[in-house]
N, CA, C, O and the ligand as a Tripos MOL2 file, in Angstrom:
@<TRIPOS>MOLECULE
protein
  253   251    64     0     0
PROTEIN
NO_CHARGES

@<TRIPOS>ATOM
      1 N         153.4390   77.2900  126.5620 N.3       1 MET1
      2 CA        154.4170   78.2330  127.0870 C.3       1 MET1
      3 C         154.8070   79.2100  125.9920 C.2       1 MET1
      4 O         154.9640   78.8240  124.8340 O.2       1 MET1
      5 N         154.9610   80.4610  126.3570 N.am      2 GLU2
      6 CA        155.2120   81.4590  125.3320 C.3       2 GLU2
      7 C         156.4110   82.3280  125.7010 C.2       2 GLU2
      8 O         156.6120   82.6850  126.8620 O.2       2 GLU2
      9 N         157.1910   82.6520  124.6920 N.am      3 PHE3
     10 CA        158.3400   83.5300  124.8760 C.3       3 PHE3
     11 C         158.1640   84.7500  123.9890 C.2       3 PHE3
     12 O         157.4900   84.6960  122.9600 O.2       3 PHE3
     13 N         158.7820   85.8510  124.4030 N.am      4 HIS4
     14 CA        158.7310   87.0350  123.5520 C.3       4 HIS4
     15 C         160.0480   87.7870  123.6130 C.2       4 HIS4
     16 O         160.8170   87.6680  124.5670 O.2       4 HIS4
     17 N         160.2860   88.5740  122.5560 N.am      5 CYS5
     18 CA        161.5220   89.3460  122.4630 C.3       5 CYS5
     19 C         161.3300   90.6840  123.1500 C.2       5 CYS5
     20 O         160.3190   91.3570  122.9480 O.2       5 CYS5
     21 N         162.2970   91.0630  123.9580 N.am      6 THR6
     22 CA        162.1730   92.3310  124.6930 C.3       6 THR6
     23 C         163.1850   93.3690  124.2090 C.2       6 THR6
     24 O         163.3250   94.4320  124.8150 O.2       6 THR6
     25 N         163.8830   93.0650  123.1310 N.am      7 ASP7
     26 CA        164.8810   93.9900  122.6260 C.3       7 ASP7
     27 C         164.2130   95.2290  122.0190 C.2       7 ASP7
     28 O         163.3610   95.1130  121.1380 O.2       7 ASP7
     29 N         164.6010   96.4020  122.4930 N.am      8 GLU8
     30 CA        163.9240   97.6280  122.0520 C.3       8 GLU8
     31 C         164.1240   97.9080  120.5720 C.2       8 GLU8
     32 O         163.1890   98.3110  119.8810 O.2       8 GLU8
     33 N         165.3330   97.6990  120.0870 N.am      9 LYS9
     34 CA        165.5910   97.9420  118.6590 C.3       9 LYS9
     35 C         164.7710   96.9960  117.8110 C.2       9 LYS9
     36 O         164.2380   97.3830  116.7710 O.2       9 LYS9
     37 N         164.6700   95.7600  118.2540 N.am     10 CYS10
     38 CA        163.9050   94.7580  117.5290 C.3      10 CYS10
     39 C         162.4270   95.1390  117.5230 C.2      10 CYS10
     40 O         161.7560   95.0110  116.4990 O.2      10 CYS10
     41 N         161.9270   95.6030  118.6530 N.am     11 LEU11
     42 CA        160.5250   96.0240  118.7290 C.3      11 LEU11
     43 C         160.2510   97.1190  117.7200 C.2      11 LEU11
     44 O         159.2390   97.1010  117.0190 O.2      11 LEU11
     45 N         161.1710   98.0780  117.6550 N.am     12 ARG12
     46 CA        160.9790   99.1900  116.7220 C.3      12 ARG12
     47 C         161.0320   98.6980  115.2780 C.2      12 ARG12
     48 O         160.2480   99.1340  114.4350 O.2      12 ARG12
     49 N         161.9480   97.8000  115.0070 N.am     13 ALA13
     50 CA        162.1160   97.3130  113.6440 C.3      13 ALA13
     51 C         160.9390   96.4420  113.2140 C.2      13 ALA13
     52 O         160.4870   96.5130  112.0710 O.2      13 ALA13
     53 N         160.4510   95.6270  114.1350 N.am     14 GLN14
     54 CA        159.3960   94.6700  113.7800 C.3      14 GLN14
     55 C         157.9990   95.2370  113.9920 C.2      14 GLN14
     56 O         157.0260   94.7040  113.4600 O.2      14 GLN14
     57 N         157.8920   96.3230  114.7730 N.am     15 GLN15
     58 CA        156.6100   96.9440  115.1020 C.3      15 GLN15
     59 C         155.8090   96.1200  116.1030 C.2      15 GLN15
     60 O         155.1090   96.6870  116.9410 O.2      15 GLN15
     61 N         155.8960   94.8450  116.0330 N.am     16 VAL16
     62 CA        155.2630   93.9950  117.0430 C.3      16 VAL16
     63 C         156.3400   93.1050  117.6430 C.2      16 VAL16
     64 O         157.2540   92.6790  116.9360 O.2      16 VAL16
     65 N         156.2450   92.8200  118.9310 N.am     17 PRO17
     66 CA        157.2470   91.9590  119.5480 C.3      17 PRO17
     67 C         157.1950   90.5540  118.9650 C.2      17 PRO17
     68 O         156.1210   89.9930  118.7510 O.2      17 PRO17
     69 N         158.3560   90.0080  118.7150 N.am     18 TYR18
     70 CA        158.4020   88.6300  118.2290 C.3      18 TYR18
     71 C         157.9590   87.6970  119.3460 C.2      18 TYR18
     72 O         158.4230   87.8140  120.4800 O.2      18 TYR18
     73 N         157.0620   86.7750  119.0260 N.am     19 ARG19
     74 CA        156.5750   85.8330  120.0310 C.3      19 ARG19
     75 C         156.7490   84.4130  119.5280 C.2      19 ARG19
     76 O         156.6150   84.1240  118.3390 O.2      19 ARG19
     77 N         157.0500   83.5470  120.4650 N.am     20 LEU20
     78 CA        157.2420   82.1330  120.1210 C.3      20 LEU20
     79 C         156.4520   81.2930  121.1070 C.2      20 LEU20
     80 O         156.6340   81.4020  122.3200 O.2      20 LEU20
     81 N         155.5820   80.4610  120.5820 N.am     21 SER21
     82 CA        154.8040   79.5730  121.4430 C.3      21 SER21
     83 C         155.3430   78.1530  121.3440 C.2      21 SER21
     84 O         155.5760   77.6370  120.2520 O.2      21 SER21
     85 N         155.5310   77.5440  122.4780 N.am     22 ILE22
     86 CA        155.9730   76.1500  122.5090 C.3      22 ILE22
     87 C         154.9240   75.3490  123.2610 C.2      22 ILE22
     88 O         154.5920   75.6820  124.3980 O.2      22 ILE22
     89 N         154.3910   74.2840  122.6360 N.am     23 PRO23
     90 CA        153.4110   73.4690  123.3470 C.3      23 PRO23
     91 C         154.0210   72.8620  124.5980 C.2      23 PRO23
     92 O         155.1560   72.3840  124.5870 O.2      23 PRO23
     93 N         153.2620   72.8890  125.6580 N.am     24 ILE24
     94 CA        153.7690   72.4300  126.9580 C.3      24 ILE24
     95 C         154.2160   70.9750  126.8750 C.2      24 ILE24
     96 O         155.1200   70.5570  127.5980 O.2      24 ILE24
     97 N         153.5800   70.2010  125.9890 N.am     25 GLU25
     98 CA        153.9450   68.7870  125.8510 C.3      25 GLU25
     99 C         155.3640   68.6250  125.3150 C.2      25 GLU25
    100 O         156.0250   67.6190  125.5720 O.2      25 GLU25
    101 N         155.8200   69.6190  124.5750 N.am     26 ALA26
    102 CA        157.1410   69.5180  123.9580 C.3      26 ALA26
    103 C         158.2430   69.8380  124.9600 C.2      26 ALA26
    104 O         159.4240   69.6170  124.6920 O.2      26 ALA26
    105 N         157.8530   70.3500  126.0920 N.am     27 ILE27
    106 CA        158.8650   70.8050  127.0420 C.3      27 ILE27
    107 C         159.1360   69.7640  128.1270 C.2      27 ILE27
    108 O         160.2900   69.4800  128.4500 O.2      27 ILE27
    109 N         158.0660   69.1980  128.6850 N.am     28 MET28
    110 CA        158.1800   68.1990  129.7400 C.3      28 MET28
    111 C         158.9080   68.7510  130.9610 C.2      28 MET28
    112 O         158.3110   68.9330  132.0210 O.2      28 MET28
    113 N         160.1650   69.0060  130.8050 N.am     29 ASP29
    114 CA        160.9480   69.4890  131.9370 C.3      29 ASP29
    115 C         161.5570   70.8400  131.5880 C.2      29 ASP29
    116 O         162.4580   70.9390  130.7550 O.2      29 ASP29
    117 N         161.0550   71.8550  132.2310 N.am     30 GLU30
    118 CA        161.4370   73.2240  131.8960 C.3      30 GLU30
    119 C         162.9380   73.4570  132.0360 C.2      30 GLU30
    120 O         163.5140   74.2890  131.3350 O.2      30 GLU30
    121 N         163.5490   72.7340  132.9230 N.am     31 VAL31
    122 CA        164.9640   72.9190  133.1830 C.3      31 VAL31
    123 C         165.8110   72.5530  131.9720 C.2      31 VAL31
    124 O         166.9140   73.0640  131.7840 O.2      31 VAL31
    125 N         165.2690   71.6570  131.1580 N.am     32 ASN32
    126 CA        166.0600   71.1360  130.0460 C.3      32 ASN32
    127 C         165.9960   71.9640  128.7650 C.2      32 ASN32
    128 O         166.7310   71.6840  127.8180 O.2      32 ASN32
    129 N         165.1310   72.9770  128.7190 N.am     33 ILE33
    130 CA        165.0850   73.7730  127.4930 C.3      33 ILE33
    131 C         166.1610   74.8330  127.5170 C.2      33 ILE33
    132 O         166.3420   75.5340  128.5120 O.2      33 ILE33
    133 N         166.8640   74.9420  126.4250 N.am     34 ALA34
    134 CA        167.7650   76.0750  126.2600 C.3      34 ALA34
    135 C         166.8930   77.2880  125.9620 C.2      34 ALA34
    136 O         165.8270   77.1550  125.3610 O.2      34 ALA34
    137 N         167.3320   78.4470  126.3720 N.am     35 ALA35
    138 CA        166.5580   79.6470  126.1180 C.3      35 ALA35
    139 C         166.4930   79.8750  124.6080 C.2      35 ALA35
    140 O         167.5230   79.8910  123.9320 O.2      35 ALA35
    141 N         165.2730   80.0520  124.0800 N.am     36 PRO36
    142 CA        165.1470   80.3240  122.6450 C.3      36 PRO36
    143 C         165.6180   81.7400  122.3140 C.2      36 PRO36
    144 O         165.5830   82.6300  123.1640 O.2      36 PRO36
    145 N         166.0520   81.9350  121.0830 N.am     37 PHE37
    146 CA        166.5510   83.2350  120.6670 C.3      37 PHE37
    147 C         165.6660   83.8260  119.5830 C.2      37 PHE37
    148 O         165.0570   83.1050  118.7930 O.2      37 PHE37
    149 N         165.6060   85.1470  119.5580 N.am     38 CYS38
    150 CA        164.8410   85.8570  118.5430 C.3      38 CYS38
    151 C         165.5590   85.7440  117.1960 C.2      38 CYS38
    152 O         166.7580   86.0130  117.1150 O.2      38 CYS38
    153 N         164.8460   85.3510  116.1450 N.am     39 PRO39
    154 CA        165.4740   85.2200  114.8280 C.3      39 PRO39
    155 C         165.8180   86.5750  114.2060 C.2      39 PRO39
    156 O         166.5960   86.6440  113.2550 O.2      39 PRO39
    157 N         165.2380   87.6480  114.7430 N.am     40 HIS40
    158 CA        165.4620   88.9700  114.1620 C.3      40 HIS40
    159 C         166.6880   89.6490  114.7600 C.2      40 HIS40
    160 O         167.4810   90.2500  114.0360 O.2      40 HIS40
    161 N         166.8440   89.5570  116.0660 N.am     41 CYS41
    162 CA        167.9240   90.3000  116.7150 C.3      41 CYS41
    163 C         168.8590   89.3880  117.5080 C.2      41 CYS41
    164 O         169.8490   89.8530  118.0720 O.2      41 CYS41
    165 N         168.5500   88.1040  117.5500 N.am     42 ASN42
    166 CA        169.3870   87.1240  118.2470 C.3      42 ASN42
    167 C         169.4850   87.3540  119.7510 C.2      42 ASN42
    168 O         170.4010   86.8460  120.3980 O.2      42 ASN42
    169 N         168.5520   88.1110  120.3080 N.am     43 SER43
    170 CA        168.5140   88.2630  121.7510 C.3      43 SER43
    171 C         167.7910   87.0690  122.3650 C.2      43 SER43
    172 O         166.8890   86.5080  121.7440 O.2      43 SER43
    173 N         168.1720   86.6810  123.5620 N.am     44 PRO44
    174 CA        167.4180   85.6160  124.2300 C.3      44 PRO44
    175 C         165.9930   86.0670  124.5150 C.2      44 PRO44
    176 O         165.7640   87.2000  124.9400 O.2      44 PRO44
    177 N         165.0410   85.1770  124.2780 N.am     45 LEU45
    178 CA        163.6410   85.5200  124.4940 C.3      45 LEU45
    179 C         163.2860   85.3980  125.9680 C.2      45 LEU45
    180 O         163.8390   84.5710  126.6930 O.2      45 LEU45
    181 N         162.3620   86.2310  126.3900 N.am     46 THR46
    182 CA        161.8820   86.2050  127.7660 C.3      46 THR46
    183 C         160.6120   85.3830  127.8530 C.2      46 THR46
    184 O         159.7360   85.4830  126.9940 O.2      46 THR46
    185 N         160.5170   84.5760  128.8880 N.am     47 LYS47
    186 CA        159.3140   83.7680  129.0540 C.3      47 LYS47
    187 C         158.1340   84.6550  129.4330 C.2      47 LYS47
    188 O         158.2200   85.4440  130.3740 O.2      47 LYS47
    189 N         157.0320   84.5220  128.6960 N.am     48 SER48
    190 CA        155.8510   85.3130  128.9980 C.3      48 SER48
    191 C         155.0950   84.6870  130.1530 C.2      48 SER48
    192 O         154.9830   83.4650  130.2540 O.2      48 SER48
    193 N         154.5820   85.5360  131.0150 N.am     49 LYS49
    194 CA        153.7580   85.0240  132.1170 C.3      49 LYS49
    195 C         152.3720   84.7200  131.5790 C.2      49 LYS49
    196 O         151.7740   85.5420  130.8840 O.2      49 LYS49
    197 N         151.8690   83.5550  131.8950 N.am     50 GLN50
    198 CA        150.5730   83.1440  131.3800 C.3      50 GLN50
    199 C         149.7470   82.5130  132.4790 C.2      50 GLN50
    200 O         150.2660   81.8130  133.3480 O.2      50 GLN50
    201 N         148.4700   82.7700  132.4240 N.am     51 ASN51
    202 CA        147.5820   82.1400  133.3820 C.3      51 ASN51
    203 C         147.1430   80.7800  132.8570 C.2      51 ASN51
    204 O         146.3860   80.6980  131.8900 O.2      51 ASN51
    205 N         147.6100   79.7310  133.4810 N.am     52 GLU52
    206 CA        147.3510   78.3980  132.9450 C.3      52 GLU52
    207 C         145.9640   77.8760  133.3120 C.2      52 GLU52
    208 O         145.5690   76.7950  132.8760 O.2      52 GLU52
    209 N         145.2370   78.6300  134.1010 N.am     53 ASP53
    210 CA        143.8920   78.2020  134.4710 C.3      53 ASP53
    211 C         142.8400   78.6920  133.4900 C.2      53 ASP53
    212 O         141.6530   78.4150  133.6630 O.2      53 ASP53
    213 N         143.2640   79.4220  132.4570 N.am     54 THR54
    214 CA        142.3350   80.0430  131.5170 C.3      54 THR54
    215 C         141.3960   79.0300  130.8770 C.2      54 THR54
    216 O         140.2020   79.2950  130.7400 O.2      54 THR54
    217 N         141.9160   77.8860  130.4880 N.am     55 ASP55
    218 CA        141.0870   76.8880  129.8190 C.3      55 ASP55
    219 C         139.9060   76.4620  130.6800 C.2      55 ASP55
    220 O         138.7830   76.3360  130.1920 O.2      55 ASP55
    221 N         140.1620   76.2480  131.9310 N.am     56 GLN56
    222 CA        139.0950   75.8220  132.8340 C.3      56 GLN56
    223 C         138.0390   76.9200  132.9750 C.2      56 GLN56
    224 O         136.8410   76.6430  133.0310 O.2      56 GLN56
    225 N         138.5020   78.1680  133.0300 N.am     57 ASP57
    226 CA        137.5690   79.2780  133.1650 C.3      57 ASP57
    227 C         136.6350   79.3460  131.9550 C.2      57 ASP57
    228 O         135.4360   79.5790  132.1040 O.2      57 ASP57
    229 N         137.1870   79.1430  130.7620 N.am     58 ILE58
    230 CA        136.3770   79.2070  129.5460 C.3      58 ILE58
    231 C         135.2910   78.1330  129.5800 C.2      58 ILE58
    232 O         134.1400   78.3970  129.2340 O.2      58 ILE58
    233 N         135.6590   76.9310  129.9930 N.am     59 LYS59
    234 CA        134.6920   75.8310  130.0360 C.3      59 LYS59
    235 C         133.5150   76.1490  130.9620 C.2      59 LYS59
    236 O         132.3560   75.9350  130.6070 O.2      59 LYS59
    237 N         133.8270   76.6530  132.1320 N.am     60 SER60
    238 CA        132.7640   76.8670  133.1110 C.3      60 SER60
    239 C         131.9530   78.1250  132.7920 C.2      60 SER60
    240 O         130.8020   78.2430  133.2110 O.2      60 SER60
    241 N         132.5470   79.0630  132.0530 N.am     61 THR61
    242 CA        131.8430   80.3110  131.7730 C.3      61 THR61
    243 C         130.8310   80.1550  130.6490 C.2      61 THR61
    244 O         129.7580   80.7570  130.6820 O.2      61 THR61
    245 N         131.1800   79.3380  129.6440 N.am     62 LYS62
    246 CA        130.3040   79.2350  128.4700 C.3      62 LYS62
    247 C         129.0550   78.4480  128.7850 C.2      62 LYS62
    248 O         129.1150   77.2640  129.1150 O.2      62 LYS62
    249 N         127.9180   79.1220  128.6770 N.am     63 LYS63
    250 CA        126.6340   78.4540  128.7410 C.3      63 LYS63
    251 C         125.5220   79.4770  128.7030 C.2      63 LYS63
    252 O         124.3460   79.1140  128.7470 O.2      63 LYS63
    253 ZN        164.1090   90.3750  118.6340 Zn       64 ZN64
@<TRIPOS>BOND
     1     1     2 1
     2     2     3 1
     3     3     4 2
     4     3     5 am
     5     5     6 1
     6     6     7 1
     7     7     8 2
     8     7     9 am
     9     9    10 1
    10    10    11 1
    11    11    12 2
    12    11    13 am
    13    13    14 1
    14    14    15 1
    15    15    16 2
    16    15    17 am
    17    17    18 1
    18    18    19 1
    19    19    20 2
    20    19    21 am
    21    21    22 1
    22    22    23 1
    23    23    24 2
    24    23    25 am
    25    25    26 1
    26    26    27 1
    27    27    28 2
    28    27    29 am
    29    29    30 1
    30    30    31 1
    31    31    32 2
    32    31    33 am
    33    33    34 1
    34    34    35 1
    35    35    36 2
    36    35    37 am
    37    37    38 1
    38    38    39 1
    39    39    40 2
    40    39    41 am
    41    41    42 1
    42    42    43 1
    43    43    44 2
    44    43    45 am
    45    45    46 1
    46    46    47 1
    47    47    48 2
    48    47    49 am
    49    49    50 1
    50    50    51 1
    51    51    52 2
    52    51    53 am
    53    53    54 1
    54    54    55 1
    55    55    56 2
    56    55    57 am
    57    57    58 1
    58    58    59 1
    59    59    60 2
    60    59    61 am
    61    61    62 1
    62    62    63 1
    63    63    64 2
    64    63    65 am
    65    65    66 1
    66    66    67 1
    67    67    68 2
    68    67    69 am
    69    69    70 1
    70    70    71 1
    71    71    72 2
    72    71    73 am
    73    73    74 1
    74    74    75 1
    75    75    76 2
    76    75    77 am
    77    77    78 1
    78    78    79 1
    79    79    80 2
    80    79    81 am
    81    81    82 1
    82    82    83 1
    83    83    84 2
    84    83    85 am
    85    85    86 1
    86    86    87 1
    87    87    88 2
    88    87    89 am
    89    89    90 1
    90    90    91 1
    91    91    92 2
    92    91    93 am
    93    93    94 1
    94    94    95 1
    95    95    96 2
    96    95    97 am
    97    97    98 1
    98    98    99 1
    99    99   100 2
   100    99   101 am
   101   101   102 1
   102   102   103 1
   103   103   104 2
   104   103   105 am
   105   105   106 1
   106   106   107 1
   107   107   108 2
   108   107   109 am
   109   109   110 1
   110   110   111 1
   111   111   112 2
   112   111   113 am
   113   113   114 1
   114   114   115 1
   115   115   116 2
   116   115   117 am
   117   117   118 1
   118   118   119 1
   119   119   120 2
   120   119   121 am
   121   121   122 1
   122   122   123 1
   123   123   124 2
   124   123   125 am
   125   125   126 1
   126   126   127 1
   127   127   128 2
   128   127   129 am
   129   129   130 1
   130   130   131 1
   131   131   132 2
   132   131   133 am
   133   133   134 1
   134   134   135 1
   135   135   136 2
   136   135   137 am
   137   137   138 1
   138   138   139 1
   139   139   140 2
   140   139   141 am
   141   141   142 1
   142   142   143 1
   143   143   144 2
   144   143   145 am
   145   145   146 1
   146   146   147 1
   147   147   148 2
   148   147   149 am
   149   149   150 1
   150   150   151 1
   151   151   152 2
   152   151   153 am
   153   153   154 1
   154   154   155 1
   155   155   156 2
   156   155   157 am
   157   157   158 1
   158   158   159 1
   159   159   160 2
   160   159   161 am
   161   161   162 1
   162   162   163 1
   163   163   164 2
   164   163   165 am
   165   165   166 1
   166   166   167 1
   167   167   168 2
   168   167   169 am
   169   169   170 1
   170   170   171 1
   171   171   172 2
   172   171   173 am
   173   173   174 1
   174   174   175 1
   175   175   176 2
   176   175   177 am
   177   177   178 1
   178   178   179 1
   179   179   180 2
   180   179   181 am
   181   181   182 1
   182   182   183 1
   183   183   184 2
   184   183   185 am
   185   185   186 1
   186   186   187 1
   187   187   188 2
   188   187   189 am
   189   189   190 1
   190   190   191 1
   191   191   192 2
   192   191   193 am
   193   193   194 1
   194   194   195 1
   195   195   196 2
   196   195   197 am
   197   197   198 1
   198   198   199 1
   199   199   200 2
   200   199   201 am
   201   201   202 1
   202   202   203 1
   203   203   204 2
   204   203   205 am
   205   205   206 1
   206   206   207 1
   207   207   208 2
   208   207   209 am
   209   209   210 1
   210   210   211 1
   211   211   212 2
   212   211   213 am
   213   213   214 1
   214   214   215 1
   215   215   216 2
   216   215   217 am
   217   217   218 1
   218   218   219 1
   219   219   220 2
   220   219   221 am
   221   221   222 1
   222   222   223 1
   223   223   224 2
   224   223   225 am
   225   225   226 1
   226   226   227 1
   227   227   228 2
   228   227   229 am
   229   229   230 1
   230   230   231 1
   231   231   232 2
   232   231   233 am
   233   233   234 1
   234   234   235 1
   235   235   236 2
   236   235   237 am
   237   237   238 1
   238   238   239 1
   239   239   240 2
   240   239   241 am
   241   241   242 1
   242   242   243 1
   243   243   244 2
   244   243   245 am
   245   245   246 1
   246   246   247 1
   247   247   248 2
   248   247   249 am
   249   249   250 1
   250   250   251 1
   251   251   252 2
@<TRIPOS>SUBSTRUCTURE
     1 MET1         2 RESIDUE 1 A MET
     2 GLU2         6 RESIDUE 1 A GLU
     3 PHE3        10 RESIDUE 1 A PHE
     4 HIS4        14 RESIDUE 1 A HIS
     5 CYS5        18 RESIDUE 1 A CYS
     6 THR6        22 RESIDUE 1 A THR
     7 ASP7        26 RESIDUE 1 A ASP
     8 GLU8        30 RESIDUE 1 A GLU
     9 LYS9        34 RESIDUE 1 A LYS
    10 CYS10       38 RESIDUE 1 A CYS
    11 LEU11       42 RESIDUE 1 A LEU
    12 ARG12       46 RESIDUE 1 A ARG
    13 ALA13       50 RESIDUE 1 A ALA
    14 GLN14       54 RESIDUE 1 A GLN
    15 GLN15       58 RESIDUE 1 A GLN
    16 VAL16       62 RESIDUE 1 A VAL
    17 PRO17       66 RESIDUE 1 A PRO
    18 TYR18       70 RESIDUE 1 A TYR
    19 ARG19       74 RESIDUE 1 A ARG
    20 LEU20       78 RESIDUE 1 A LEU
    21 SER21       82 RESIDUE 1 A SER
    22 ILE22       86 RESIDUE 1 A ILE
    23 PRO23       90 RESIDUE 1 A PRO
    24 ILE24       94 RESIDUE 1 A ILE
    25 GLU25       98 RESIDUE 1 A GLU
    26 ALA26      102 RESIDUE 1 A ALA
    27 ILE27      106 RESIDUE 1 A ILE
    28 MET28      110 RESIDUE 1 A MET
    29 ASP29      114 RESIDUE 1 A ASP
    30 GLU30      118 RESIDUE 1 A GLU
    31 VAL31      122 RESIDUE 1 A VAL
    32 ASN32      126 RESIDUE 1 A ASN
    33 ILE33      130 RESIDUE 1 A ILE
    34 ALA34      134 RESIDUE 1 A ALA
    35 ALA35      138 RESIDUE 1 A ALA
    36 PRO36      142 RESIDUE 1 A PRO
    37 PHE37      146 RESIDUE 1 A PHE
    38 CYS38      150 RESIDUE 1 A CYS
    39 PRO39      154 RESIDUE 1 A PRO
    40 HIS40      158 RESIDUE 1 A HIS
    41 CYS41      162 RESIDUE 1 A CYS
    42 ASN42      166 RESIDUE 1 A ASN
    43 SER43      170 RESIDUE 1 A SER
    44 PRO44      174 RESIDUE 1 A PRO
    45 LEU45      178 RESIDUE 1 A LEU
    46 THR46      182 RESIDUE 1 A THR
    47 LYS47      186 RESIDUE 1 A LYS
    48 SER48      190 RESIDUE 1 A SER
    49 LYS49      194 RESIDUE 1 A LYS
    50 GLN50      198 RESIDUE 1 A GLN
    51 ASN51      202 RESIDUE 1 A ASN
    52 GLU52      206 RESIDUE 1 A GLU
    53 ASP53      210 RESIDUE 1 A ASP
    54 THR54      214 RESIDUE 1 A THR
    55 ASP55      218 RESIDUE 1 A ASP
    56 GLN56      222 RESIDUE 1 A GLN
    57 ASP57      226 RESIDUE 1 A ASP
    58 ILE58      230 RESIDUE 1 A ILE
    59 LYS59      234 RESIDUE 1 A LYS
    60 SER60      238 RESIDUE 1 A SER
    61 THR61      242 RESIDUE 1 A THR
    62 LYS62      246 RESIDUE 1 A LYS
    63 LYS63      250 RESIDUE 1 A LYS
    64 ZN64       253 GROUP 0 **** ****
């Protein structure tokens, strides 16, 4: 699972959006995680949309 900072000032200051990856095993229950905060601007991070089927696609494509 991945989060990213959407604060415009932070984006300008950092040049690249701050991103935080959390292994899915560490989460277990999504409801129980507090929203992570950006260490640069202290804004709450937004959850990035990710395609969780990617791993399977890679396996079947390679050959
Ligand atoms: Zn930020």
